[in-house]
C-alpha positions in Angstrom: 12.1 -5.4 12.5 14.5 -4.0 9.6 12.6 -2.4 6.6 14.7 -3.4 3.6 14.1 -2.9 0.0 12.2 -6.1 -1.8 14.4 -8.4 -3.7 12.8 -11.0 -5.9 13.3 -14.1 -3.6 10.5 -12.2 -1.4 8.0 -11.5 -4.1 6.5 -15.4 -3.0 5.5 -13.6 0.4 4.9 -10.3 -0.7 2.0 -12.8 -2.9 0.7 -14.6 0.1 0.5 -11.3 2.2 -1.8 -9.2 -0.7 -3.5 -13.1 -1.0 -4.1 -13.3 2.4 -6.2 -9.4 2.1 -8.1 -10.3 -0.7 -9.2 -13.9 0.8 -10.0 -11.7 3.6 -12.4 -9.8 1.6 -13.2 -6.2 1.7 -10.0 -5.0 2.1 -9.2 -4.6 -1.9 -11.1 -4.3 -5.0 -9.2 -7.5 -6.3 -11.1 -10.1 -5.5 -9.6 -13.5 -6.9 -5.5 -14.1 -5.5 -2.5 -13.4 -7.9 -0.2 -15.8 -9.0 4.0 -15.3 -8.1 4.0 -15.2 -11.9 1.1 -12.5 -12.3 2.8 -9.9 -9.8 6.3 -9.9 -11.6 5.9 -7.4 -13.5 4.6 -5.2 -10.8 7.6 -6.6 -8.2 9.6 -5.3 -12.0 8.1 -1.3 -11.9 8.9 -0.4 -8.3 12.2 0.6 -9.1 13.8 2.5 -5.9 14.7 5.5 -7.3 11.4 6.3 -7.4 8.8 4.0 -6.5 10.6 1.4 -4.0 9.1 -1.1 -2.1 9.4 -2.0 1.5 9.6 -4.5 3.1 9.4 -5.3 7.0 11.0 -8.4 8.2 12.0 -9.8 11.5 14.7 -13.0 12.6 14.1 -13.4 8.4 10.1 -13.9 8.2 8.5 -11.4 6.3 6.4 -9.0 8.5 4.6 -6.9 5.9 5.6 -4.7 2.6 4.6 -1.0 1.2 5.0 0.1 -2.2 5.2 3.9 -3.5 2.9 3.5 -7.1 3.0 6.3 -10.1 -0.2 8.7 -9.1 -1.7 9.3 -12.9 1.3 6.9 -14.3 2.7 9.7 -17.1 1.1 12.8 -16.4 3.6 15.4 -15.2 1.7 17.9 -12.9 1.7 14.6 -10.7 4.3 13.4 -11.1 5.2 14.0 -7.7 2.6 12.8 -6.1 2.3 8.5 -5.1 0.6 5.9 -4.1 1.3 4.0 -0.9 -0.2 1.0 -0.4 0.9 -0.9 2.6 -0.4 -5.1 3.3 0.3 -6.9 6.8 0.4 -10.7 7.3 -2.3 -11.8 9.3 0.0 -12.6 12.2 1.2 -9.4 12.7 -0.8 -6.8 13.1 -1.6 -4.9 15.4 2.3 -4.9 16.2 3.2 -1.8 15.0 4.7 -3.1 11.6 2.6 -0.6 9.5 3.4 2.7 11.1 7.1 1.5 11.4 6.7 0.4 7.2 5.1 4.4 6.8 7.3 6.0 8.8 10.2 5.0 6.7 8.3 5.5 2.9 7.9 9.0 4.4 11.1 9.8 5.7 12.5 8.8 1.8 9.5 10.8 0.0 11.9 13.5 -0.2 14.7 11.9 -1.5 11.9 10.2 -4.4 11.1 13.7 -4.9 7.2 13.0 -3.5 5.4 15.5 -2.4 1.9 14.3 -1.8 1.0 11.4 -1.1 -2.0 9.1 -1.7 -4.1 5.8 -0.2 -7.4 5.0 -2.4 -9.1 2.2 0.2 -12.9 1.0 0.7 -14.9 3.3 3.2 -15.7 -0.2 4.7 -11.8 -1.0 5.3 -11.8 1.1 9.4 -8.5 -0.4 10.6 -7.0 1.4 7.1 -9.4 4.6 7.9 -7.8 5.0 11.2 -4.3 4.5 10.5 -4.3 6.5 7.9 -5.7 9.3 10.2 -3.5 8.4 13.0 -0.7 9.5 10.2 -1.4 12.5 9.5 -3.7 12.0 6.4 -6.9 13.3 5.5 -9.7 12.7 3.6 -9.5 14.4 0.2 -12.1 12.5 -1.8 -14.9 9.9 -1.8 -16.5 7.9 -4.9 -19.6 6.7 -3.0 -21.1 3.5 -3.8 -18.6 2.1 -7.2 -16.9 -0.2 -5.6 -19.1 -3.8 -5.9 -19.6 -7.1 -3.5 -21.6 -8.8 -5.4 -25.2 -7.4 -3.7 -22.6 -5.7 -1.0 -21.3 -1.5 -2.4 -18.6 0.4 -0.6 -17.5 3.7 -1.4 -14.4 4.3 -2.8 -12.0 6.7 -0.5 -9.3 9.0 -1.5 -7.4 9.5 1.5 -4.1 12.0 1.1 -0.6 13.9 2.9 0.6 17.0 2.1 4.8 16.7 2.7 6.5 20.3 2.1 
């Protein structure tokens, strides 16, 4: 498995993976799939020098991706904190792809001047909770029942990892 910075020609595969999570339901607060065009600005905002988008590939196949994004963008007091998000193609769950991506991202944080990572997730996403805890993240906050899927309400959780 090889981890690299995402290239423009990989955007279609990245969008496909994210749309899988949307269609599965309760993996993200987004509920409507995105077009490639709708994600172009998002892709451009993930510059390698500060907020990269990493992809995991094997034999040319895109397995998953991880992004580091600004947390509370343009607020100088939290400039060394980033939000981490990760999505793995459903054909490659439980193969260690997310772990490789997370370890790679954490290893790159010092050069990016990132001291803290925050993951924002749904309280019903037990797989992600277990994954984050396995990687040293702790629950830092909970907004109870603010995420609404029709009649079902779930918590919005904040998990964090201090890197220094």
